[in-house]
C-alpha positions in Angstrom: -7.8 -111.2 -138.2 -9.4 -114.2 -136.6 -7.5 -116.1 -134.0 -9.0 -119.6 -134.6 -8.2 -122.7 -132.9 -7.0 -125.8 -135.2 -10.5 -127.7 -134.2 -12.4 -124.6 -135.3 -10.7 -124.5 -138.8 -11.5 -128.2 -138.8 -15.0 -127.5 -138.4 -15.1 -124.7 -141.1 -13.4 -126.9 -143.7 -16.2 -129.7 -143.1 -18.7 -127.2 -143.3 -17.2 -125.9 -147.0 -16.6 -129.6 -147.9 -20.5 -130.4 -146.9 -21.5 -127.3 -148.7 -19.8 -128.1 -152.0 -21.1 -131.7 -151.7 -24.7 -130.6 -151.2 -24.4 -127.9 -154.3 -23.3 -130.8 -156.7 -25.3 -133.4 -155.2 -28.3 -131.2 -156.2 -26.8 -130.0 -159.7 -27.2 -133.2 -161.0 -29.1 -135.3 -158.4 -26.5 -137.5 -157.2 -28.2 -140.3 -155.4 -27.1 -144.0 -154.8 -30.8 -145.0 -154.2 -31.9 -143.1 -157.0 -29.6 -145.0 -159.3 -31.1 -148.1 -158.3 -34.6 -146.7 -159.0 -33.5 -145.4 -162.3 -32.5 -148.8 -163.5 -35.6 -150.5 -162.2 -37.8 -147.8 -163.7 -36.2 -147.1 -167.1 -33.1 -149.3 -167.2 -31.1 -146.0 -167.1 -27.6 -146.1 -165.7 -26.4 -142.5 -165.9 -26.8 -141.6 -161.9 -25.4 -145.2 -161.1 -22.1 -144.2 -163.4 -21.7 -141.0 -161.2 -21.9 -143.0 -157.9 -19.1 -145.6 -159.4 -17.1 -142.7 -160.5 -17.4 -140.9 -156.8 -16.1 -144.4 -155.6 -12.9 -144.4 -157.9 -12.2 -141.0 -157.3 -12.5 -141.2 -153.5 -10.4 -144.1 -153.0 -7.7 -142.9 -155.2 -7.5 -139.5 -153.5 -7.9 -140.8 -149.8 -5.2 -143.5 -150.6 -3.0 -140.5 -152.2 -3.7 -138.2 -149.0 -2.9 -140.9 -146.7 0.4 -142.0 -148.3 1.6 -138.7 -148.9 0.8 -137.1 -145.5 1.2 -140.2 -143.4 -2.7 -140.2 -142.4 -3.5 -142.8 -140.0 -6.8 -144.2 -141.5 -7.1 -147.1 -139.1 -7.8 -144.7 -136.2 -11.0 -144.0 -138.0 -14.2 -145.9 -136.7 -14.3 -148.0 -139.8 -11.4 -149.8 -138.4 -13.3 -151.4 -135.4 -11.9 -153.8 -133.4 -14.0 -157.1 -132.7 -16.1 -156.6 -135.9 -19.6 -158.1 -136.2 -20.1 -158.5 -139.8 -23.7 -159.7 -139.0 -24.5 -156.4 -137.6 -23.0 -154.9 -140.8 -25.0 -157.0 -143.0 -28.2 -156.5 -141.3 -27.7 -153.0 -140.6 -26.9 -152.3 -144.4 -30.0 -154.4 -145.6 -32.2 -152.1 -143.1 -30.6 -149.1 -144.2 -31.0 -150.2 -148.0 -34.8 -151.1 -147.5 -35.5 -147.9 -145.7 -34.2 -145.8 -148.3 -36.3 -147.1 -151.0 -39.3 -147.1 -148.8 -38.6 -143.4 -147.8 -37.6 -142.5 -151.6 -34.0 -141.5 -150.6 -31.2 -142.2 -148.3 -30.1 -139.6 -145.8 -27.8 -137.4 -148.0 -30.6 -137.7 -151.0 -33.2 -136.4 -148.2 -31.0 -133.5 -147.5 -31.0 -132.6 -151.0 -34.7 -133.0 -151.6 -35.4 -131.0 -148.4 -33.4 -128.0 -149.7 -35.2 -128.5 -153.1 -38.6 -127.9 -151.1 -39.8 -131.5 -150.4 -41.4 -131.3 -147.1 -41.9 -135.0 -146.6 -38.0 -135.6 -147.3 -37.6 -133.3 -143.7 -39.6 -135.9 -142.1 -37.3 -138.5 -143.2 -34.4 -136.8 -141.7 -36.0 -135.9 -138.5 -37.0 -139.8 -138.3 -33.3 -140.7 -139.2 -32.1 -138.3 -136.6 -34.4 -139.5 -133.7 -33.9 -143.1 -134.5 -30.1 -142.8 -134.8 -29.9 -141.1 -131.6 -32.0 -143.9 -129.7 -29.8 -146.1 -131.3 -26.8 -144.5 -129.6 -27.7 -143.0 -126.4 -31.6 -143.6 -126.2 -34.3 -146.1 -125.6 -32.9 -148.4 -128.5 -29.4 -148.3 -127.2 -29.3 -151.5 -125.3 -31.4 -153.6 -128.0 -29.0 -152.1 -130.7 -25.7 -152.2 -128.8 -26.2 -156.0 -127.6 -26.6 -157.1 -131.3 -23.5 -154.9 -132.4 -21.4 -156.4 -129.5 -22.9 -159.8 -129.4 -19.7 -161.7 -128.3 -20.9 -165.0 -130.3 -21.4 -163.1 -133.5 -18.2 -161.4 -132.9 -16.2 -164.6 -132.6 -17.6 -166.0 -135.8 -16.7 -162.8 -137.6 -13.2 -163.0 -136.1 -12.3 -166.1 -138.2 -12.3 -163.4 -141.1 -10.3 -160.2 -140.0 -11.4 -157.0 -141.4 -8.7 -156.8 -144.0 -7.9 -154.1 -146.6 -8.3 -155.0 -150.3 -5.9 -154.6 -152.8 -6.5 -151.1 -154.4 -5.7 -152.3 -157.8 -8.2 -155.2 -157.7 -10.9 -152.8 -156.5 -10.3 -150.2 -159.0 -10.1 -152.7 -161.9 -13.6 -154.1 -160.7 -14.9 -150.5 -160.4 -13.3 -149.5 -163.8 -15.0 -152.4 -165.3 -18.5 -151.6 -163.9 -18.0 -148.0 -164.9 -17.4 -149.1 -168.5 -20.4 -151.2 -168.6 -22.7 -148.3 -167.2 -21.2 -146.0 -169.5 -21.0 -147.7 -172.9 -19.1 -144.6 -174.4 -16.0 -143.2 -173.3 -17.3 -139.4 -173.8 -20.0 -140.3 -171.2 -17.2 -140.5 -168.5 -16.6 -136.7 -169.0 -20.0 -135.8 -168.1 -19.5 -137.4 -164.7 -18.1 -134.2 -162.9 -20.4 -134.5 -159.8 -19.3 -137.9 -158.9 -15.5 -136.9 -159.6 -16.1 -133.9 -157.4 -17.7 -135.6 -154.6 -15.3 -138.4 -154.6 -12.6 -135.8 -154.6 -14.4 -134.3 -151.4 -13.8 -137.6 -149.6 -10.1 -137.7 -150.1 -9.9 -133.8 -148.8 -12.2 -134.7 -145.6 -9.7 -137.4 -144.8 -6.8 -135.1 -144.9 -8.7 -132.0 -143.0 -9.6 -134.5 -140.0 -6.6 -136.8 -140.5 -3.5 -134.2 -141.0 -5.0 -130.7 -139.9 -6.9 -132.2 -137.2 -4.1 -134.2 -135.5 -2.4 -130.8 -134.9 -5.4 -130.0 -132.5 -4.6 -130.0 -128.9 -7.6 -127.9 -127.7 -10.1 -130.4 -128.7 -9.8 -134.2 -130.0 -10.4 -134.3 -133.6 -11.4 -137.8 -135.1 -10.0 -139.1 -138.2 -13.3 -139.1 -140.3 -14.6 -138.2 -143.8 -18.3 -137.5 -144.7 -21.4 -139.4 -143.4 -24.8 -138.4 -142.7 -26.6 -140.9 -140.3 -24.8 -140.4 -137.1 -24.2 -136.6 -137.9 -28.1 -136.5 -138.3 -28.5 -137.6 -134.6 -25.7 -135.0 -133.6 -27.5 -132.0 -135.2 -30.8 -133.2 -133.4 -28.6 -133.1 -130.2 -27.4 -129.7 -130.8 -30.6 -128.3 -131.8 -32.4 -129.7 -129.0 -29.9 -129.0 -125.9 -28.3 -126.0 -128.0 -25.0 -126.5 -125.9 -22.1 -124.9 -128.2 -19.8 -127.5 -126.6 -21.9 -130.1 -129.0 -21.0 -128.4 -132.1 -19.1 -131.3 -133.9 -17.9 -132.2 -137.5 -21.0 -134.0 -137.9 -23.2 -131.0 -137.3 -21.2 -129.1 -139.7 -21.6 -131.6 -142.2 -25.6 -131.7 -142.0 -25.7 -127.6 -142.1 -23.2 -127.2 -144.7 -24.9 -130.0 -146.9 -28.3 -128.2 -146.7 -27.0 -125.0 -147.4 -25.1 -125.7 -150.4 -27.9 -127.9 -151.6 -30.3 -124.8 -151.1 -28.0 -122.5 -152.8 -27.6 -124.9 -155.8 -31.5 -124.8 -156.2 -31.3 -121.0 -157.0 -29.1 -121.7 -160.2 -31.0 -125.4 -160.9 -34.7 -124.7 -160.3 -35.9 -127.6 -162.8 -35.7 -130.4 -159.8 -37.6 -128.1 -157.2 -40.5 -129.7 -156.0 -43.4 -130.4 -156.7 -43.0 -133.8 -157.8 -45.1 -134.9 -160.9 -45.6 -138.3 -160.2 -49.2 -139.6 -160.4 -48.7 -142.4 -157.9 -51.0 -141.7 -155.0 -50.2 -143.3 -151.6 -49.7 -142.4 -148.0 -46.3 -140.9 -148.6 -45.6 -139.4 -145.1 -46.1 -143.0 -143.4 -43.3 -144.3 -146.0 -40.9 -141.2 -144.9 -41.5 -142.1 -141.4 -41.0 -146.0 -141.7 -37.9 -145.5 -143.9 -36.2 -142.9 -142.1 -36.6 -144.9 -138.9 -35.0 -148.1 -140.4 -32.2 -145.9 -142.0 -31.6 -144.5 -138.4 -31.1 -147.8 -137.0 -29.7 -149.3 -140.1 -27.0 -146.7 -140.3 -25.8 -147.1 -136.9 -25.3 -150.8 -137.2 -23.6 -151.0 -140.4 -21.3 -147.9 -139.4 -22.8 -145.7 -142.1 -25.1 -145.0 -145.0 -24.5 -144.9 -148.9 -22.0 -141.9 -148.3 -20.4 -143.0 -144.8 -19.7 -146.6 -146.0 -20.4 -146.3 -149.7 -17.7 -143.6 -150.2 -15.7 -142.6 -147.1 -15.7 -146.4 -145.9 -14.6 -148.0 -149.0 -12.1 -145.3 -149.6 -10.1 -147.0 -146.8 -10.5 -150.4 -148.8 -11.9 -152.1 -145.8 -13.6 -155.5 -146.5 -16.5 -154.4 -144.1 -17.3 -151.3 -145.8 -17.7 -153.3 -149.0 -19.8 -155.5 -147.3 -22.0 -152.7 -146.1 -22.5 -151.1 -149.1 -23.3 -154.4 -151.0 -25.7 -155.2 -148.5 -27.2 -151.8 -148.9 -27.3 -152.1 -152.6 -28.8 -155.6 -152.6 -31.7 -155.0 -150.2 -32.3 -151.6 -151.9 -32.6 -153.6 -155.5 -34.8 -156.2 -153.9 -37.2 -153.6 -152.1 -37.3 -151.2 -155.1 -38.3 -154.2 -157.4 -41.4 -155.0 -154.6 -42.4 -151.3 -154.4 -42.4 -150.8 -158.3 -44.3 -154.1 -158.7 -47.1 -152.6 -156.2 -46.8 -149.1 -158.1 -45.4 -147.5 -154.9 -42.1 -146.3 -156.2 -42.7 -142.7 -157.3 -40.3 -141.2 -160.1 -40.5 -137.4 -160.1 -37.7 -136.9 -162.5 -36.4 -139.0 -165.3 -32.5 -139.2 -165.6 -31.0 -140.4 -168.9 -28.0 -140.2 -171.1 -28.0 -136.8 -173.2 -26.7 -138.5 -175.9 -29.1 -141.5 -175.8 -30.7 -141.4 -179.2 -32.9 -144.3 -178.7 -34.5 -142.9 -175.6 -38.4 -142.0 -175.9 -39.8 -138.7 -175.2 -39.6 -138.1 -171.3 -42.8 -138.5 -169.5 -42.6 -136.9 -166.2 -45.7 -138.2 -164.9 -44.7 -141.8 -164.3 
């Protein structure tokens, strides 16, 4: 009935993958930055456990797909030659601080926007503008000059961008998961992390195996990410050239629609926010979005781009990126919390936690 080119099938598949991502991310409010905020404010590890589950499943599924279907992961952007670890760490730190200031990373802002948070749209727009400016615009020479600084590259080359042992990585992550869950039965409630992790593996399969058969248009081997795709979406809507339609645009549109559809069945997280904290939120969305746009380009990804897609390749630089994002996010979150500028609109705790106090949503 439909005579589709291979790259068009890839685009549709990525739209579907992102749609499912958005749906389940909204269902249980899957969020890397939110998991940090949960721990800072109420010492909850529920959402953090979902993130670790997603990492574990992403690594296993990606490595299985790569092995069975002979997918060349090294052709992805994460396996960059002449890696600059200084740019990775600085970009990760910039992104980590930005996601806490804006109260949500790039993927989280998509979910919040779909739920009705207009401020999240401001964050997304500023992520897109500054990511675009860093790759093609006014900030390109500055950002590119830092990323490709030969002195920093030469120092970085003393430690090659190697892949970590999968058994070592999984052992560490399983230990962390055990620490976060405390009870085995809680692991079975982390279906959002399991599904999202599995989507990463499928994304590699679609681009690396099916996309390899595309001769009409080259398909880069990639999985899910949201910073550079936000810039590509801005470019697509600004110029509206159908030739600018890409996997990145399909990812952003799919995630928005998936999260929106989820809100029709899961209305309890629809905004408004019940937090009584009053400060110039819009300014923080603009600043945080700008930092994430620049930082995400320098770190070659965001909490999903590096934290799931990147580490699923087992690359050292990807773990370095997500660690720098996490540390910077935690420090920034502590500072904002101390200054009473870390809003909590909804509380997330284990459902079987008998010690928890009655939930007060007006924090």
